[in-house]
N, C-alpha and C positions, 0 to 999 in steps of 0.2 A: 411169793413163796417160800417156804424154807432154805431150800438149796437148790443150786441148778440140775443136780441128777433129779430130785422129785418129778419135776415135769415130764423130764426124758423116760422115766422108768414109768409114770403113769401112761405117757403116750405108747409105751412099748406094750403095757399091757392091755390097752384098748386095742391096740392094733392085734394083738394076739386074739382076740372077741371079736373083732369086725372083719368084714371081707374087705381086706385092703390089697390092691394090686401092687403098689409101690409103697413098701414099709418104708424104706430108707426117706423117701420124700415126706410120709406121714410124721415120721419122727422129726426131721426138721422143721415141719410146721409145729409140733410139739413144744419146739424150743424156741421158736421165732420170736415171740412177744416179748422176751427177757433178752433181745439183741439191743434195744434201745440204751443209748448212752447218757440221756439225759432224763430228769424228772418228767419235765413237758411231754419228751417222745415217748417214755413210758407210761404215761398218763393215756396218750394217743394209743399206742399200742396194744394197750390193756382194756380200751375202750371204759376207761374209769369215770364215773359218776359219782356225784356226793362229794362228803368230806370224812377223813379218817377223825378228825378231831370231834364229830358229833356222832359218830360212827354210822354214818349214812352212806359211807363209800361202798360200792359195789360194782362189779363188772358186769357192763351191760353187754352180755353178749347176744342178745335179741338183736341190737343194733348193728352187731358185726353180721349176723343172718341177714336182715334186711339189707345191708350194703354189699355183701358177697354171695347172695343166695346163687347167683347162676354160677357160680365156681364151687358151690358146696360138692360137687360131685370129685374136686380135685382132691387127691391125698394131702396135700400141703395144707390146703384151706381146712380140710377136717381135722388135721393135726393141730392146727392154730385154734380151733375151735374148742378141742379138747384141753388145751391149755387154759383158755379163757373160763371154762366150766369149773377146772380143778383150781384155780387161782381164787376164784369166788366162793367155792367150798370153803378152802384155806382160811379165807378172809373172814366168812361167817362163823365157822366152827372152830376156829383156833385163834386167830387175831382177836377179833371182838369178843369172842366168849370167854377168852382169858384175859382181859384188859390189858393187852401188849401196849396199846398206845399210854397208857397211865404208867405201866410198869417201865416204858422206855423214857417217860419224862421224868420219872422218880429217880432211875439210875442210869446217867449216861455212859457208864461202861457195859450194861447189858447188851447194847448191838455187838459189840466186839465179842463178847462172850457167847450170845447166840449164836453168831457165825461161826466161830470156832467149833462148836458143838456140832455145827451142821456140817462142816468140813470133815470133822471126827467120824460122823455118823454115814458119810457117803460110801466110805469103802464098806461098812454093813450092809448098805443097802445093795450094793452092786452084789456082794456075796448072796443076800436074802433071797434076792429077786432074780439071781442068776442073770447078768446081764452085762457081763465084762465085754461082750461082743458090740455093745451099742455105738460105740466109736467108731468102729469099723463100717457099721451101717450108714452112721450120719457122713461119713467121707463117701460113701458111694451114692450119695444123694447131693453133694457138693461140687457138682463140676460147673466150670464158667458157664454154659449154657443154661443149665438150670437156674443158676444164680440170674442171669439176665431174664428169663423167661419169668421167672418169680416176681422180680423187682417190678416188669410190666404189670403182672397181674395184681399187685397188691398195693403198690405206692405210686403216688405221682412222681415224676421225672423233678430233681432238683432245678431250680430257676437259678441259672449262671449270673453271677454279679459282675456287670463291665465296668 
């Protein structure tokens, strides 16, 4: 998706419309897939299938639901699912519809300009959607105990190398 603020704002607006008991945890789930640091991890965290090059890339959020259906009453997992659905919509109606792959291939400077535009837009998004308090809400969700519990729920532990 375009900027880091967009999935957070989408999660916030979704939480406003749903019956969410733990809003900070829902918001944390709403940005969690973007916490991946490598392309492979991002592909995994976003449940990507298909290829960008041929326009078949999708976010398979049904696979996420199948994998975590027993945890879908958990606000973190619902926020995560919200992120996956919104990224799939972004990919279909922004990225592919506007031939971004071709445009990025033709102009190597486009990614920098594009991301600079999103950085400039973030402040306006915060004003427009009245969400300056989202950082504080996220801080409420990110206690060490919450982090440990979420890691157990969502990811396999890393194997240590000897």
